[in-house]
MARGURO-687398 format. One record per atom (N, C-alpha, C): x, y, z; residue in three letters. Coordinates in steps of 0.001 Angstrom, whole numbers, padded with zeros to 6 digits, always signed. Each point is the difference from the previous one (the first is absolute). Example, Ala and Ser with C-alpha at 12.3 -4.5 7.8 and 13.67 -1.06 7.14 Angstrom:
// residues 2
+013190-005690+007800ala;-000890+001190+000000ala;+000900+001200+000000ala;-000350+001050-000720ser;+000820+001190+000060ser;-000770+001090+000730ser;
This chain:
// residues 104
+000855-001174+000000met;-000855+001174+000000met;+000896+001229+000000met;-000205+000876-000953ser;+000823+001204-000052ser;-000465+001006+001039ser;+000896+000907+000343leu;-000363+001038+000970leu;-001147+000853-000510leu;-000066+000194-001320leu;-001062+000838-000556leu;-001364-000671+000089leu;-000041-001342-000046ser;-001293-000695+000043ser;-000314-000562+001382ser;+000823+000260+000980asn;-000189-000543+001337asn;-001156+000719+000696asn;-001117-000705+000257pro;-001162+000650+000619pro;+000272+000441+001438pro;+001036-000549+000624cys;+000321+000361+001388cys;+000478+001443+000113cys;+000535+000548-001082leu;+000524+001366+000042leu;-001089+001063+000081leu;-001233-000377-000277asn;-001093+000960+000188asn;-001055-000567+000941asn;+000423-000906+000880cys;-000931-000601+000954cys;+000509+000178+001426cys;+000784-000949+000494gly;+000519+000058+001367gly;-000994-000414+001071gly;-001155-000497-000396ala;-001038-000351+000973ala;+000453-001085+000970ala;+000754-000967-000484cys;+000448-001079+000898cys;+000895+000559+001105cys;+000774+001016-000311cys;+000914+000600+000986cys;-000748+000833+001034cys;-001270+000240-000260ala;-000812+000798+000916ala;-001199-000791+000516ala;+000125-001334-000029cys;-001105-000849+000473cys;+000431-001119+000923cys;+001181-000538-000207phe;+000379-001234+000676phe;+001170+000179+000955phe;+000017-000835+001006arg;+001151-000073+000888arg;+001064-000845-000693arg;+001259+000352+000218val;+001094-000732-000634val;+000939-000507+001086val;-000071-001293+000255asp;+000848-000646+000999asp;+001073-000817-000718asp;+001208-000002+000577phe;+001099-000720-000623phe;+001013-000420+001060phe;+000830-000948-000349ala;+001009-000531+000929ala;+001074+001058+000258ala;+000468+000044+001227ser;+001024+000973+000368ser;+001291-000197-000800ser;+000223-001178-000553glu;+001184-000246-000822glu;+000021+000855-001260glu;-001147+000575-000367glu;-000058+000856-001185glu;+000495+001415+000275glu;+000243+000340+001271leu;+000509+001326+000353leu;+001446+000159-000452leu;+000371+001191-000410ser;+001370+000235-000457ser;+001014-000303+001089ser;-000340+000259+001251ser;+000925-000288+001098ser;+000201-001496+000226ser;-000874-000808-000570gln;+000074-001453+000140gln;+000473-000673-001292gln;+000482+000807-000931gly;+000483-000538-001269gly;-001012+000050-001120gly;-001192+000524+000273gly;-001030+000136-001034gly;+000081+001349-000680gly;-001129+000441-000535his;-000015+001246-000770his;-000955+001060+000540his;-000959-000376+000820val;-000997+000955+000482val;+000662+000959+000996val;-000079+001313-000261pro;+000587+000955+000945pro;-000599-000151+001395pro;+000856-000098+001004asp;-000452-000189+001377asp;-000986+001073+000452asp;+000196+001229-000424gly;-000853+001104+000420gly;-001421-000097-000501gly;-000246-000892-000956leu;-001354-000158-000532leu;-000703-001221+000575leu;+000540-000541+001076ala;-000602-001187+000603ala;-000269+000242+001476ala;-001062-000626+000486val;-000312+000023+001430val;-000066-001447+000481val;+000426-000220+001245asp;-000054-001339+000589asp;-001444-000433+000175asp;-000283-001226-000343leu;-001329-000560+000194leu;+000071-001126+001033leu;+000783-000998-000294leu;+000255-001141+000882leu;+001473-000351-000158leu;+000545-000789+000892pro;+001390-000405-000216pro;+000167-000646-001377pro;+000892+000558-000792gly;+000250-000525-001340gly;-000954+000487-001061gly;-000975+000819+000376leu;-000998+000473-000959leu;-000102+001516+000062leu;+000045+000620-001158met;-000059+001457-000118met;-001238+000398-000791met;-000355+001271+000102arg;-001093+000551-000803arg;+000516+001263-000662arg;-000333+000171-001257leu;+000401+001190-000740leu;-000694+001214+000602leu;+000799+000995+000328arg;-000505+001213+000658arg;-001126+000625-000834arg;-001031+000419+000689gly;-001164+000605-000650gly;-001111-001007-000224gly;+000377-001255-000237thr;-001036-001015-000204thr;-000514-000511+001334thr;+000566+000533+001093asp;-000439-000401+001340asp;-001122+000897+000532asp;-000446+000965-000800his;-001053+000921+000421his;-001394-000572-000287his;-001004+000569+000654ala;-001381-000442-000225ala;-000372+000158-001471ala;+000448+001077-000622gln;-000166+000192-001438gln;+001401-000080-000600gln;+000412-001204-000400pro;+001377-000200-000453pro;+000378+000865-001194pro;+001222+000461+000023arg;+000632+000643-001153arg;+001498-000149+000213arg;+000617-000750-000858cys;+001424-000257+000127cys;+000783+001310-000007cys;+000963+000096+000894ala;+000828+001199+000097ala;+000848+000207-001254ala;+000193-001049-000794ala;+000794+000116-001222ala;-000838+000382-001221ala;-001314+000069+000154leu;-000869+000363-001127leu;+000099+001488-000257leu;+000303+000339-001242val;+000126+001391-000409val;-001094+000289-001021val;-000737+001085+000196gly;-001023+000392-000961gly;-001401-000187+000524gly;-000954+000195-000888lys;-001411-000096+000353lys;-000603-001259-000613lys;-000615-000803+000866val;-000615-001250-000440val;-001015+000282-001105val;+000080-000786-001069gly;-000923+000118-001116gly;+000409+001023-001039gly;+001061+000743+000260glu;+000450+001008-000969glu;+001416-000290-000489glu;+000964+000117+000902his;+001391-000284-000354his;+000741-000377+001272his;+000569-001190+000014thr;+000707-000465+001187thr;+001306-000677-000385thr;+000903-000029+000946thr;+001230-000764-000117thr;+000336-000542+001378thr;+000893-000965+000015cys;+000497-000559+001245cys;+001385+000574+000256cys;+000145+000660+001135gly;+001269+000614+000340gly;+001105-001000+000299gly;-000356-001273+000212ile;+001003-001031+000276ile;-000178-001197-000938ile;-000450+000249-001209tyr;-000348-001089-000919tyr;+001086-001078-000075tyr;+001253+000394-000159glu;+001083-000973-000117glu;+000240-000751+001305glu;-000432+000551+001122trp;+000257-000575+001318trp;-001273-000454+000710trp;-001121-000058-000699arg;-001276-000353+000615arg;+000033-001424+000539arg;-000816-000285+001033pro;-000015-001347+000582pro;-000717-001008-000892pro;+000174-001267+000345ser;-000536-001095-000809ser;-001509+000065-000240ser;-000848+000399+000980pro;-001433+000046-000315pro;-000302+000971-001149pro;+000749+001074-000073cys;-000205+000963-001088cys;+000505-000572-001325cys;+001103-000720+000057arg;+000558-000608-001218arg;-000939-001079-000547arg;-000714-000678+000882glu;-000871-001102-000411glu;-001388+000461-000440glu;-000352+001229+000307phe;-001321+000534-000338phe;-000056+000274-001501phe;-001093-000376-000647ser;-000120+000172-001448ser;-001200+000856-000373ser;+000205+000858-000968ala;-001093+000818-000522ala;-001077-000906-000567ala;-001250+000280+000326gly;-001129-000741-000526gly;-000434-001195+000823gly;+000793-000393+001008glu;-000432-001117+000836glu;-001179+000461+000853glu;-000746-000929+000599pro;-001196+000382+000762pro;+000258+001064+001077pro;+001098-000106+000744ala;+000288+001001+001035ala;+000243+001372-000617ala;+000634+000030-001147cys;+000223+001261-000722cys;-001345+000633-000342cys;-000890-000781-000549asn;-001302+000545-000403asn;-000848+000421+001189asn;+000147-000681+001148arg;-000704+000448+001215arg;+000534+001370+000432arg;+001299+000164-000042ala;+000600+001287+000374ala;-000444+001090-000966ala;+000005-000298-001268arg;-000441+000983-001006arg;-001456+000393+000245arg;-000825-000986+000323his;-001422+000266+000267his;-000161+000984+001164his;+000801-000146+001054arg;-000068+000896+001153arg;+000248+001454-000387arg;+000742+000203-001070tyr;+000304+001355-000467tyr;-000827+000402-001215tyr;-001017-000799-000314gly;-000882+000327-001114gly;+000632-000201-001361gly;+001010-000862-000072leu;+000667-000262-001267leu;-000522-001285-000607leu;-000018-000068-001316leu;-000473-001194-000699leu;+000979-001152+000187leu;-000494-001244+000001pro;+000918-001145+000116pro;+000880-000097-001244pro;+001120-000658+000165leu;+000915-000214-001138leu;-000340-001300-000703leu;
């Protein structure tokens, strides 16, 4: 998928809907890539991406306005749940629906 045709660049709904939990081994201080400052402790060995721990989640790395133009401020260093998330999957379409966007 090219950057020009990537529907995520004008969406970002998933980054403003879901909690993102990941293993502490993904932190840069533990040899991973996720910046430590963007994680909060959840349980021993388990972290949560900062911002997704709020009642109305919005990832601290999300830049832009949902449904218009968005980017991920840590795209190259994002945790595994973000890497595994795919545009058009059911969870994506649920997030899009919450923001009044059409399914993919």
